[in-house]
Residue, then its C-alpha position, 0 to 999 in steps of 0.5 A: m336621609d339623616i337625621s341632624s339635631f337641629q330637626l328636633d330642636n324644637c322638642k322639648t319632652l319625650p311626648s313631642f318627639l312621636e308627635n313630631s314624627i307621627r307629623l313627619y312619617a305619618e304611614k312609616e312603620a313604627l314598631r314591629q312585633f311577633d304575635k305567638a297567636d298567629n305566627t306573624w309579625h304584626s306592623l304598627n306605622y306611626r299615624e297608628l300608634g299616635e292613635l293608639i296612645v290616644t286610647w290609652r291617655k283617654a283610659f288613663a284620664a279617666m282614672t283622675l289621676k293627678a299630674g306626677t302620679r307614679v305608674a309602675v309599668l312591669m313588662p317585657n319590651g312591646v307595644d304595650h309598653v311603649c303605649a303605657d309609658q308613652a300615654a303616661l308621659a302624654n299625661a303628665l304622669i310619671p313612669v316607673p319602669l321595672h325590669a320585667i325579670d326582677t324579683p317579687g320583693a324587688c318589685a314590690f320594694i320599687i312600688n312603694d318606693s316610688e308610692a306609685e298608684v297605678l302598677v300596669t303589668n302584663k300577666r297577672l301571675r306578676w301580680e299575685q308574687i308581688k302581692d304574696t311578698g306582703i310588703a305593704l303598698p298603701n299608695l296602689k291603688t289600681v293594678i292593670i293586666l294587660d293579658r287578652n286572654e285573662k277575664a275580669p275580676k270578681d268586683s271586689n271593694t279591697l285596693p288595688r283594684v285590679t281590672v284587664i286591659n280591654d275593661w281598662l281601655a273602654t272606660g277611656e272610650v266613654w270617657t268624654g273630659e278633655l286630655p290632660a295638658g302634656p308636661t313641661e320639660d322640667d317635669l319627671a319623664s321617669i324614677v328608674y331605679t338603679s340596680g343595687t350591687t351594692g344595697r336597696p335601689k335608688g329612684v333616679m329621677l329623671t326630668h323630660r330636659n333630661i333625657v330629651s337632651n341626651v336623646i338629641a346629644t346622642l345624635h352626635c354619635v349615632s346618626p340613624k336614618v329614617g326608615d332604620v330597624f332597630l332590633s330591641f332586646l335590652p330590657l326598658s327599664h335599663t335607661f341606656e335602651r330607653t334612650a338609644g333604642y326606644y326614644l331615639a328610633l321613634a324622635t328620628g322615624c325609624v322602626v323598632a322591633y322587639n326581640r321574641s326572647i333573648l334565646l331567640l336573638g339569633d334567629d330574630l336578627k336574620t329574621i328582623r335584618p336590622d340596620v342598628i343595634i343596641s347592645v351590652p358586649r355579653i351579646y358581641e361575646r357570645i357571638f364571638a365566642r360562637v364564631n371562634d368554636k367555629l373557627n375551632k372546629g375547623g382546620a388550621l388553614q380555615r383558622y390562618l385565613f380568618n386572623w388573616a383577614v381580620e389582620i388586613g382589616w384591622r390594619d385599614f380600620c387602624k389607618k382611617n381611624h389615625l391608630p398606630i400599625e401594626k408592623s408585619g411584613r405581608a402588609w403589602l399584599d393586603p391590596v391583593m388579599r383584600p377583595f380575595l379574602l377579607d370580604k369573603v371572612s367577613h359575612t361569617l361574622l355580618d350574617q350572624f346579624g342580618g348582613r344588614l347591619r350598619i351600627a352597632v352599638s356598645g354600652g353598660a360595661a367595657i367591651n373586649s379588646r379580642v372582640s373589638r379587634v374582629f368586629c372593627g377588621l371585619g367590617l363591624p366596628i362597634i362604636q363603645g360608650y360611656g354613661m350612668t342611669e343617673a346622667s341619661p345616661i349617656i355620658a360619651g362616644n365613640n362615632v362612625e367617623f372618629n371611632q377609638p376601641d380602646s376609650v369610650g370616646l369624647p365627651f357629648i357637645n352638651v356634656k363637660v367632664r373633669l377629674g376629681e379626686n382619685d381620677e373620678i370622672q365628674v359630669k356637668a350637664p343637662s342631662v344629669m339628674v335632678g336627685y335621688w327619690n325620697r333620698p336627700d341625703a344620698t343626692r347629697d353623697a352623688f355630687t361635689e360641693d360645686g354641683w359636680l356628678k361622681t360618677g365612681d368611676v376612674g378614667e384618665f383622658s388621652n392627648q385627642g381629648v378621648l376617654r377612657i375607663k380605668g374601673r370602679i373606684k370601689e371595685i378595682i383589685v388591690t392586691s398585698t404587693g399593690e398590683k392594682v387590678p379592674p374586674a370588670d376587663l379581667e372577666s369579660a375576656i375570660e368570657t370570650d372562652d366558651l368554657f367560662a359561662q361566668c367569671f368572679v375575680l378576687g384578690e382584694n389584698r390578696p398576693f395574687i388574683s384568683l378566679i371563680a368561673v360557671v363552667n358552660p353544660e355543654v362545652w364542659k362535656t368535650f372539656a372534662a373528656k379530653c381532660g380523662v375525668n366525667p364531667e357527671d361527677p361534681a369532683s371532677l370540678d376540682h381535679p388538677s388535669v382540670k384546672s391546669a387545663a382551665l388555667k391554661r385557657v384562662k392566660t390565653a383568654a387574658a393575654d392582653f392584660p400583665h402578668y400580675a392580672i393573672p389569675r393563678a388559682i381557680c374553682l370552677k362551678k355548674e350553679g350560675w348566678t342569677i336574678e332569682n338566686g341574688l346574685l345578678t342586677p336586672t341588668l345582668k351585672i354580677k353583685r359581688k358582696p352577696l357573691r363574695e359571702h355565698l363564695a366565701k368557703d370557695i375563696a377560702k381554698l383558693y387562698v389556704n396555703h397563703g394566707 
């Protein structure tokens, strides 16, 4: 059964979504996760989930927390995360999601800045690491450790008091009061901290009205059926996953299955066989690179037939979505080759996702056009959307009936979008935040004088009203010759070649574009050998034959970009950029300013003869 927005119109707060689903789908599966203790997948139905959340609500209530108290949540996706979030929300508390693999210093900053009184985390070690930063946490009163194997700590009069999950839940069992009143739609539902690519993260204040309106509007873009299985692997601290992969799924009677780890994603896709995934482009691009690698190892005939199948499927996709159809001398063969070739080849891609995937959503960044063409051509049209945390987060999106892969689709039905100065995308909607936590100046700067949210993104509209993103205002590279290059799009294109694990393009006020890339260790060994150098020798990364061959691969991967955007100089690295070394955000976006500082010497060498 498809879910339409009118079926959720009576839901005004986030807890009401789950209450509605418990009433309608009590015995249907709600959550599924893997238990390492017995090496088995376990499920909860909606009734069981509701009962479990009540036990958490009672334990929170026994703490006599005031409505609006902030509760920091630091743990991987899973049943415990949902219980902590839903129980806090239902008791009119404010969850503050922290990224499960963020640095202790960043976690301590958010706990302190949000003035959280409670920290819920899965490991005692996480708390010890935060405490060891030395950052003062004057408001933190209680730390709840969810590891069932942890023993209760010795009593201490110092704050914060540390307790373990079983002892904490036991306080709720003996508590005899009434559960607190739930939230109103204008109460805060979350304070979500932005990734902080340009300095300290800011806490985005989102109300129940904000997020609920976005969930309901998303139904016009993504239409799940009751019982559909979502595979959850993006962190729940990511607003995109939180809204579209968690609140939407539980509001519509679907199943959320939790990925064991990102390293096991390929296996979990085949085991869980999801109907829906919410992803960032990097996941699709990795699968594309894997398929491409297999094709390169196969014969020329295999590659030829694969590309022909994509061509047939892409023409079909373009006809359905009213896109220009490429001319081809063999298009007349489509009726004959379609059942023979397309159906067979499409399985090489669809089987990577378990064979049942119906809805593949992409957000967080633009997806590469070559990747999109292959997916759409082989029967898995990726639905690309656009948003930002400050808009709860989705602003615009394609859908299964109208999909324009080179765009982010139409603005949501309850979202107004206009282009301001320098074609900046500006937004007004019920999903737009109320402001930044304790940052009135930053809040004022985020809006125009007449109240529109400034996204910082450059956009344009097609004749059909479809929105296209041209890049970030602050990130678009302007060369010394005046050419403008969106770096993120170019980087994602180059990363479709599996030699390049991470890319950073630069060229601001320079005569040409350059590239610094981290190589994939396994692919590097083969590539270096073909270039006649020792892959273990650090000097081989700088060898002329290696640079020349690498630039040829870059040119091929970036073939859809204008000539002035193709990098003319390259620097290869083995050491990757990570969250831990401060060069990636928790959502795996590169921090451009810190990266420029970190690579200053390498950048200087790239332009040594060009000023």
